[in-house]
C-alpha positions in Angstrom: 30.8 108.2 -273.3 32.2 107.9 -276.9 32.5 111.5 -278.7 32.7 110.6 -282.6 33.2 113.9 -284.6 33.6 113.1 -288.7 35.1 114.9 -291.4 35.5 114.6 -294.8 31.3 115.2 -296.8 31.0 117.7 -299.5 29.6 118.2 -302.7 31.2 115.8 -305.5 30.2 115.1 -309.2 28.7 111.9 -310.1 32.0 109.4 -310.5 33.8 110.7 -308.3 35.5 110.1 -304.9 34.9 111.5 -301.2 36.6 109.8 -298.2 34.9 110.6 -295.3 36.6 109.8 -291.4 35.2 109.5 -288.0 37.8 110.1 -284.9 36.5 108.3 -281.4 37.8 109.6 -278.4 37.1 105.6 -277.2 39.8 104.7 -274.7 39.2 100.6 -276.1 38.9 101.9 -279.1 39.8 98.7 -280.9 36.7 97.0 -278.8 33.1 99.0 -280.5 31.8 97.9 -283.3 31.7 100.9 -285.5 29.5 102.0 -288.4 28.1 104.3 -291.5 24.4 105.0 -291.7 23.5 107.3 -294.1 20.2 108.8 -294.5 18.8 110.2 -297.9 15.9 112.8 -298.2 12.4 111.9 -298.0 14.3 108.3 -296.7 14.5 106.4 -293.3 18.5 106.2 -291.8 20.0 103.6 -293.1 23.5 101.4 -291.8 25.5 101.5 -295.4 28.9 99.9 -293.9 30.2 98.8 -290.6 33.5 97.4 -289.1 34.2 94.9 -286.1 36.6 96.2 -283.5 40.1 94.3 -285.4 39.0 96.2 -288.5 38.8 91.5 -290.2 34.5 91.6 -290.0 32.7 94.5 -292.9 29.5 94.8 -293.6 28.1 97.1 -296.5 24.5 97.4 -297.9 24.0 95.8 -301.1 24.1 99.2 -303.3 27.3 100.7 -302.2 29.5 96.8 -302.3 32.6 97.5 -304.7 32.2 100.8 -304.9 32.9 101.9 -300.9 35.4 100.5 -299.0 35.6 100.7 -294.6 38.4 100.6 -292.5 40.1 101.7 -289.7 43.4 102.8 -287.8 43.0 101.7 -284.7 46.1 103.4 -283.8 44.9 107.0 -285.1 41.5 106.3 -282.8 39.7 107.2 -286.5 37.2 104.9 -289.3 37.2 105.7 -292.9 34.8 105.8 -295.6 36.2 105.8 -298.7 33.6 106.3 -301.8 33.8 105.8 -305.1 32.4 105.8 -308.4 29.9 107.8 -306.5 26.5 107.9 -308.1 23.1 111.1 -307.3 21.5 108.4 -305.2 24.5 108.4 -302.9 23.3 111.8 -301.8 22.3 111.7 -298.0 23.4 113.0 -294.4 26.4 110.6 -293.5 26.8 109.5 -289.7 29.3 107.9 -287.6 28.2 105.4 -285.3 29.5 103.2 -282.4 28.2 100.1 -280.6 30.5 98.1 -277.2 28.5 94.9 -278.8 26.7 93.3 -281.4 27.2 91.8 -284.1 29.0 93.4 -287.3 26.4 93.3 -289.6 23.4 94.0 -288.3 21.9 97.9 -287.5 21.2 97.5 -284.0 23.0 98.7 -280.8 24.5 101.4 -281.9 24.2 104.0 -279.4 26.7 106.3 -280.0 26.3 108.8 -282.7 28.5 111.6 -284.6 27.6 114.5 -286.1 25.6 113.9 -289.5 27.7 115.0 -292.5 26.1 116.1 -295.8 27.8 114.1 -298.6 26.0 115.6 -302.1 26.5 114.4 -305.2 25.5 116.2 -308.6 24.9 114.7 -311.9 
């Protein structure tokens, strides 16, 4: 099993920044594709960003490009999501997820999930 523990959610003002972290217990963290999903009120869960095992390949939902940055530190078994220029529409529950196979840019195949962390952006 892979345990994923997120942290860093909270309440921020529009235009502000927040950094989410996800610590993983995976034995071979560098071989695992990691991703952040989010689910806004009344909306379906969507893939916000993902990153390959070596950190070279990344994916972002169109609405996040230029504002969010996904990264990982394999020495610390941790993935990050730096969220800048936050907007009220970014308000959602964010989920850390992982998978051993599949493409970085595809939402399918994520079978390990952490608990959700709430991000609320006020206007």
